[in-house]
N, C-alpha and C positions, 0 to 999 in steps of 0.2 A: 617370380614378382607376387607380392601378396595382395591378395583382393578382400575388399570388405564383406562380400557376400559370403564368403566362407567360413566366416567366424563374427557373429553378430557383436560380440564383446570388444571387436576392433573398431576404430573410427575408420571413416571413409577416405579423409584426406590426411596426408602425414607430412611433417618436416622433412625438407630434403637434408640428406646426410654432409653435404659438403658445406665447409665453413662459410662459404660464399653465399649459401643460401640460408643459413640460420636466421632465426627470427631477430630482427634488430630492435630489442626491446630492453630498456633499462629503468623500469619503473620503480625505483628505489629499492634495488636488491631482491625482487620478487624473481626467483629463480624458476626457468621452465624446464630445467634439465630433468631427463628421465620421464617428462611427460609426453605420452604419445596423443598427438593432434589428430585433426579431423580428417584430411585429405589422404587417400591413400597412395601407395607405390613406392617404389625404392628407386627413384630416379637418380640420373646424374648430369653433369654438364654435356655428356656425349649423347644425350638422348636426341633423336632426330626430330625435327619439327614435324608436325601434324600436316597431313595434305589438306589445302584449303576447303575440302568438303567435311572435315572432322567435325564432329559435334559431341557435345558435352552437357551434362546436367549438374547443377550445384544447387542443393538445399540449405539453405540458412536456417537453422533451427533456433528458437529462442524461448528461454524461460524468463520470467520477469516476476519481482516483487514476490519471491519464493518466502520472506519473512520467517525464515528459519523453520519451516514446515518442511524438515526432512523427513519425518515418519508421518504416517497416516495415524495419527493418534491426537485425541484431545487430553491434554494433561490435566485440565479442570474437572474433567468428568472421570478420568483414569479409565477410557476405554478407546476402542478403536474409531476412526472417523476416515472412512476410506473416500470420502469425497475429496480430500486435501492430501499433498505430500509429496515431495520429490521421489519418494520410493516409487510412486506410481508415474509420474512424469517421465522417470528413467525408462519405464518399459517403452513408451512411446518414442523415445529418444532412440534406444536400441532397434525398434521396429523400423524407423526412419533410416536407420543406417543400413538395414538389410535391404530397404526398398530403393534407396538411390546410391548410385555409384560415388558420388561425392557429397560430403556435408560439412558444414561448418557450425558449431555449436557455440551460442553466446549467452550470456547472463545480463540481464539489464538492470541488476541492483535492488536495494532493499532485500537483501540477502541475510545478513548477519544478525538482525532484530525482529522480533514479533512474536515467537513463542518463549515459554519459559526456559526452552533449551538454551535459547540466546543468552538470557539473563542469567542463567546459572554458571554459565561460562565467564561472562562477563563481570558479574557482580558478586553471587554467593560463593563459587568457589573458583576465583580468577584464574584464567590460564598463565601458566608459567611461559616466560619468553622462549623456552624451548619446545613447547607444545603447539600444534597446528590446530586451529579451530575445526571443531567437529564437522561442521557444515562443509567445510573445503575437503576435509577427508571424504565425505561423501560424493561431493562434486568431482573429486579427484577419480572417483571410479568411472567417471562417464566422460573424463579427459576434455573439458572445455578448451575453447580457443581463445576466447577473450571475455571481459566483462567490464561493466562501468560501475561507478558509485551511485547509489540511490541516496535519498536525502537520510534515510534511517542508517545509513553506515556511519554517520556523525554523532549519533545519539549517545554511544558511550565514551565520546571524547577522542581528540586527536591521539593521546598516546596510545590508547587501546587500539585504535584505527592502523597506527603505524606498525604496532607489535604484530598484528594478526596479519599485515601485509608483509611482513617480513622485516620490517624495520625500514629505516631510510628516510623517513618524511623531514623535510628541512622547513620546520616551522617552531615558531615559538613554543616554549612549554613541551617540547618532545625531544626526548633523547634518542636521536636516530640509530644509535648502536642497539638499543633494546629490540630485541627481535631476532629469530633465526632464519637466515637466508633460504634454507630449505624447508621451512614450515610456513611459508606463504602460501597464497591461493594454488599455485601452481599453473595459473596462466596470468596473462598481463592484464591488469586493472588500467583502464584509461578514463581520463576526465579532463577535458580541456577547459573549463569555464569555472574550475576553482582555484585561485591564485594564493600561493604563499606570500604574505607581506613581508616575511623575513627575506625571502630571494626575489621575489617579484616574478616568479616562474610558476606554471601550474604545479599544484601541489603532487600529483602523479603525472606521468607522461600523457599528453594530450591525445596521443594516437598510436597504433602500432600498424605497420605495413607487415601482414604475415606472407612469407614466401612459402608456396606449397605446390606439390605434385598433382595436376588435375588428369584423371584418367578420362579419355575420351574414346569414341569409336569412328573409324573411318568408313568411307563409302562401301570398302569390300570386306567390311566386317572386322578387320582387325583391330585391336586395342592398341593405343599409345598413349603414353604419360608425358606430359610437357609442363613447365612451370607455369604458374600463375601468381600474380601479387595481388593481395587483398588488403586495402585499407580499412581500419575500423577506427572511428572516431567515436569518443564519449563525450556526453554532455549530461550533466544533472541540472535539478531545478535550483533555481537562485535563491528560493525560500529558506534553506538551510540557515542563512544568516538570521531570519527570523525565528525559526522553531528551535534552534539551538544556539540561540545568542550567547548564552552563558557560557559556551564552550568553544565558541568561534571568533566572538567579537575581539579585533584588535589581532587576529591570527591569520586569517584568510578573508579575501575578497571574492565576489562572484562576479561573472559577466554575463551579459545577455546570451541565450541560447542561439538565437537566429544569428546575430552578429557573430559568435562563435564559429559557429558552422561556415558562415561565409569567409571567414578568415582562414580556417584549416583545409576545408576541401579542395581548393586550388593547389594547395602545398602538397598535400597527399597525391593529388595527380601528377604534378610536376615531378615528384619522385618516383613516378612509374608504376603506380598502382593500376591495374585493370579494372577493378572493381572498387567502390566507395562505399562502405555502410556506415550509417549513425546508429549508434546506440543511445538514444534520447530515454533518460529517466524522466519522462514527463508526457504528457498526453495532448490533446488538440482542443483548443478555443478557437473558433473561427469568429468570434464576436468583435475582432479588432484588434489589432496589433498593439502592444503595449510594452516598452522596455522592460526586462527581466519578468516576462510573464512566466508564470508556473508551467503553462502547458502549451508551449510553442510549436508543437509537431507540425500543425497546419500550415504556418509560416514559414518553417524552415523548408518545408517541401515547395511551397510557393515561389519562394524568393531566392532559394540557393540552387543554383544549378551544379550539376555534376554528381549527383546522388543517385546510386542504384537502388537503394533500399534503406527503409528506416524501420527500427524495431522500437516500439514504445512501451510505457508502462505507467507507474505511478498512480493512475486514475483506477485501476483494479478493474478495468472494462476490458469488452472484447472487441477488436476489430480485425479483419472484416466479420460483420455480424450479419448472417444470412437469415435471420429469423424473421419475425413480424414485427418487432419493435426495436431496431437497433438503436444504440445511443447516438451514433454519429451519424446525423441525415442531412448535413449541410451541403452546399455545393462544393464540389471538388473531392469530397469523401465518397469513393464508390466502393459500396458493400460487395457489389457484385464482383468487380475486378479485383478488389483489393489492393486498390490503389487510393493516395491522396494526392491530388493535384498531379495525377499521372506517375507518380513514384510508388513502387511496390511497398506495402506498409502492413504491419502487424502488431497487434496488442494483445498478448495471451494470458488475460485474465490475472490471477493472483494466487497465492500459496500452492503452488504446483497442481492446479486443476487442469491445465491445459498447455499445450506445446505449440507455438507459433511455428509456421513452416512457409517460407518462400521459396518455391523452386524456379530456378532460372534454367533457361536453354542457352547455350553458349555456342558460338562457331569459331573456328580459327581463321582469321584474316590472314592469309598469306604475304599479302603486300605490307601491311602494317606489323606483322609479326607480332600479333596480340590477340587476345581472346576479345571477342566482343558480343553484346547480349542479343539474342533474338527474342526481342521484347513482346513480339506477338503470342509467344508460348511460355510467358511467364505466368505461374500460378500461385495464388496467396490463399492459406486457409489455417484455421485455428482447430486443433484436435484436443478434444477433451479426454479425460482419463475416464469419463461415463462411456458405458457401451450399451447398445442395443436401445431397444425402447423403455426398459425398466430404469427410471431414473435412480435406483440403488444399486444398479449393477456396474462395477468399474473395472478397469485393468488389472492384471495381477500385479503385484509389488516385486520390485527387484530386490534380490538377496543380497546384492552387493552393497547398495545403500543401506538397507536394514543392518548388515554386520558392521558397516563403518561408523554406525550411530549407536551401537547396541549399549557400550559402557555409559555413555552419557543418558542415554534414554531411562536405562535402569537407575542411576543416580538422582535423576530428574523426578522421576516417579516417587522416589522415597523421599525426596525433600518436599514435594507439593503435598504428600500425604500427612505431613506432620501437624499435629493439633496446636490450634493457638488460642481456642475459645470455645463457646457454645452460642447457639441461637434456638429460642423457642419458636420461631418463625420462618417460612421459606422466603428468601429474598431473590425476586425475579424482576426482570425488565421487560417480561412479555406485554404488559399492560402498562408500562411506564409512560407511555403517550396518551393514556386515557387517565391518568392521576395516581396509579399506583406508585409509591414512594419506596417500597421494601428494598429496590435495589441501589437506592439512591441517598437514602437518608443517613446511612452510616457514614458515607463517602463524605457527604457534606459537614456531618459533624466531625469527623477527623480533621477535615481540612480548616474548619472554623476554628477549632480548639487550637491547632497547630499554628495559625496565624495569630490569633489574638494572644496566645502566650508570648509570641515572639513581640508582637508589638508592644505589649505591657512592659517587657524588659528591655527593649532595644530600641524602639521608636517613641519617645514620649511625646513627641508633637503630635502623634496621631491617637493618642492613648484615650481620648474623649469620644473617638468615632465608633459607632457601632461595626462590629465584624460580621459580614455574611459570607455564604459559601453558594457556590453554583456546580454542579456537575450535570453530567448526560448520559442517557443509557447508550454507552458506547457499542454495545451489541444490541441490535435493533432489527435482527431477522433479515439483513440485507445479504449475508452470505449464504444462508441455507436456513431451514426452518429450525435448526438448532442453534442457531447463532444470537442466542440470547443469554445473558446472565442469568443463572439458575442455580442457586445455592440451596440446598435442602437444609430444613430444620435439624438441629442437633449438633453434632460436633463441627466446629469450624476449623479449617486447616488452611496452611499456607495457600493451598490451590484454592480456596474459597475467597480468601482476599484478593488473590490475582484475578478471579472472576469478577469481582466488583469492581475492580480498577483495571481495565484491560491493558492500558499503555504502559509499560515499565520504563518508557524513556522520558515521560512526562514528569516534570517538576513542580512545585509549588510557587506560584507567584500571587502577589496580593497587589491589587489596583484600587487606587482611589477614585471613585466616581460620585456623582451627584444623583438625586432621586430622578432627575429628567433622564439621566443616562442609564439607569436601571430599567426605565420604561422603554428605551431605545434597545436594551439588551434583551427585553422579554419580547419586544416587537419582532427582533430578527429571529428568536426562537420560535416564533408563532408561524415562521415560514415553513416549518415542517407539515403544516396543514394544507390541503387544498380549500378553496374558496367553496362554501357549500351554498347552493341556491334552493332556499327552503320550498320554493314553488316546484321544483322538479319532481316528476313523479318516477324518473328512471333512477337506478342506484346509483350512488356518488360515493367514491373512494375518499375516506378521510386523509390519508398520508399522501403527501407529494413524494412518491418513492415508486422506482421502476420496479421494484421487487415485491414490495409488500403493500402498494397501493396503485395509484397512477400517476405518472409524473407530467406535472403542468409546469412548462417552462424550465428553468434550471431546478434540477432536483436538490432537494434539501437532506442530506443525510442525518439518520439518528444521532450520530455522535456530534452534531452542532445543537442538539435539541437541549438548551440548558435550563436547568429547573433548579429554583430555590425549595428547599424543603423546611425552612424555618417557619414555626407558627406566628413569628413575628411580621412575615410577609403574607399577604394574600392577594389576589387578584384572578380576574375571568380572561378568557380567550374567546374571542367572538369570530368564529370561523365563517360567518355568513359575510365578513368583511373582506376587501382585497387586502393583499400583502402590502405591509407598509414599505414605502421607498424611502430610505433614509437620505438618499440624494436628492429625491424631489418629492416631499411629503404630499404635493397636489396631486399627485398620480394615484396614490393609493389611500386605502382606508386606516383604520387603526384598530387594531384587533385586542389590544390590552385593554380592559375596562377595569373600574373600580379598583386600582391600584393603591393598596394599603399598607402602612407600616405601624405596627402596634395598633391597629383597629382604627386608624386616622388616615385620610388621604394622604400620600406621601408627599413631602414638600420637595418641589422640583431642585431646590437649592441646597438642600440637606445634603452632607456628605457622609459617605460609607467608605468602608474597606471591604473589598469582596475578594475572597480566596478562590483562585482558581488554577490553572495550568500554564505553563509557559507557552503552549501553541496559542491558548485563547489569549494570553496577553499581549503577545508578540505579533500576531498576524491577523487576528480576527476584528481588530478596532476598525478597519475601514468599512467592513460589514455592519458592524454594531452602531458605530458613532457617525460613520459617513467617510465618503472618500478623502484620503490625506489626513484623517485624524488618527491619533495615537492615544493609547492608555497612559495614565500616569501611575508607571509601576514603582510602587514604594519599597517593595521586597521582590527579589528574584532569588527564591531559595536554591540551594543545592539538593534540597531533599526531594527523592521521588514522591510523587503522589501516593503510589501503591506501597510504598515502604511507610507512609505515615498512615494510611489506612491499616496495614497490618499492625503496626504497632499500637493502634488506637485499639484495635480488637484485642491484642495481648494485654493490654491495660485494662480494659473493661471486663474481659473474661466471659460474662453472661449477657448477651443482648437479648432483649425483650421487645415484641412488638409494639407495646403501648408507648414506650419512649425511644425505640429506635426505628421503628418501620410504619409509622401511622400518621405522620405529620404531612398533611396535604395542602399545598399552599396555593392551589389553583383548582379552578373547575372551568368547565365550557359555559357560556353565556347559552340559557335556556331559550332552545326556540324549537317550535314543530316543524318538521319537514314532510312533504307529501310523500317522497320517496324513502328508500333504504339509504343510509349511512353506513358503509363498510368498512372494516378493520381486519386485516388479515394478520395473524399472529399463530403461536405455538397450536400444536394439534391436541385437540380435546381437554382445553386448559380452563373451560369456563368456571369451575371450582376455584381457580387461583383468583379470577378476577372478582368473584362473589366474596371471597375471603378477605379482599382489599376493600369491600366496601362499594364496589361498582356495581350497583343494581341496574343501571341502565345498559348492561350490556346481555347479549343473548346469542345463542349460536343461529346463523343464517344459513350455512352449509358446512357440514362435517368435515369437508375437504375443499380444495380449491381446483380440482381437476376440470381443467376446461374453462376457468373464470379467470380472466385477465393473465391469460398465459400460464395458469397455475399447473402444477405437477402433481397435485394431490397430497402434497406434505404439510400443507398448512391447513388450519381451520378459518372459515370466514365468519366473522363475528358482525352481529349489527349493534350500532351504536344508537341510543334514543336519546337525541340531544333535547328532547324537552323536559327530561328528569335532571 
């Protein structure tokens, strides 16, 4: 009998060889043939039942939000980035398989998009129907058992999704015959709450019941194997209909995550599953249940009985978090036990930084002839690829994953290194929240020009309206101290354009707004800042961010901090005021002051066209304009924002700071503060701030070691708001 501990390359639970025990899964022609799965042993129908005292352990292993970080590599900088990548998570997986007798490995979605590797295969040199997605080749070396769809699986459209899943999606606009059955993921992909409008059925199988052999020990020390049935239900975020509206509208519908779980969990139980796990591509929000909410993990565990474990993602956070400042601290979320409303739960960060582990203890129930959980001995943890006390030390990479990606890795490096223009200034987002526009202005100019040209040629009814553009510092230090847009002066390559606009799946949208709505847009963006009390003598952090500041209330990520960089627009941000509440203005202050258009106070009734992206146009209106409100989208273009920026740079050829990186549309309202106002950003980069004209910035601490849970990799700067 084969045992996992004798060979770390083998998984710990395996599919049974008899036809009666094969995996019953038909997720649109995705073949599982030849894939060794995670529970070990070569059992048969004649295996003796365990004795009543038999015990076993089963470790559920989770990756989530890999975002095509197959390699530990930064393609924008063309250098290794050992803090991310499946090649290192793989090492944790193989270690876990040596540690635990039985394991089940699942992936929680947002797998095929995120790095330029994914863009290359989907858009630059599209995969042939007979080719397997390279990310799936890498995952095949680890022999996953099941996975679900994240919202980013839909970014490249349904025909592409169908093809890489092996074909078979029955949905309008898709030829189900395109795709090779043996070139899919190699493991079942399940998602219960995305329905094809063509068939009225789930787009892929809603769940799978995996029949495996469990290796257990009896009281006398002997080993026995016996079948176990494990149900795996997939649920994704309904937000896909907003974020990828242009690709999905009229083709699929989505259903509420909690209600979907309530529908299918009992069905999976009735079909004999000993354990039921939910793969939720979503996180947790305990602020009140709402139909089709983006992050329903709290309410699924609270309201749906019969779930033995839930793996989560989408929010790129960690649960359980046993540090000093966990993200999820509401009642029912137990970071010590790793449970949510008593259900074992795990969220393993993102980008391959960590592996989620739920270790179950099981006992054989001789009377019921089934495995039961010993809940008192369940343990949950998130294992990171970082090792020891040195934050720059990581586990070794896995050679099998590296080899699987080698060809695509080299093609991608060559592609991103190809030149498209030049610049005489450095474009960086390290100080974008203080007013540096170097990483934003070219993006806004490209978007504005693209939309203005289209409106002039195709939308004469709007030809008289001014066209503006907004963008955000999508990389604002949250992931790490190197998580900033940072393009050196000199030759501009494809990698540089990709760095200026992070999200390859975003497409150009143009919305019609009034002057009053522009003010609301900017009030929302100003939520990026904490409220500063001028009288406080204690240090105060400027940013509302758990990584590069202090989180107050709901964290406001940098990728939502929209900025105009046109000289036609000017305004101030008064951070001494409370954050504006668009749904109840009486509760908050107004931070946006002296908003002007071409030097004059903006007319609240004047109409404008604003160039933005599909995510902002389709899903941000409730936060910007108010609950229940929608933007008036006048053009939903198929053109990717990144491609628009790339083509703009190609056409311009030579960028200069005076015309392409010096337009500052806003400043802080001047106020003297009794204490220090602090801002955490890139290490030793004061000269960069000074080059951008930010004379009110100075160094407070050369590193953040010991400051606000810092690791020493950022510099802490002082911002003088009186200047």
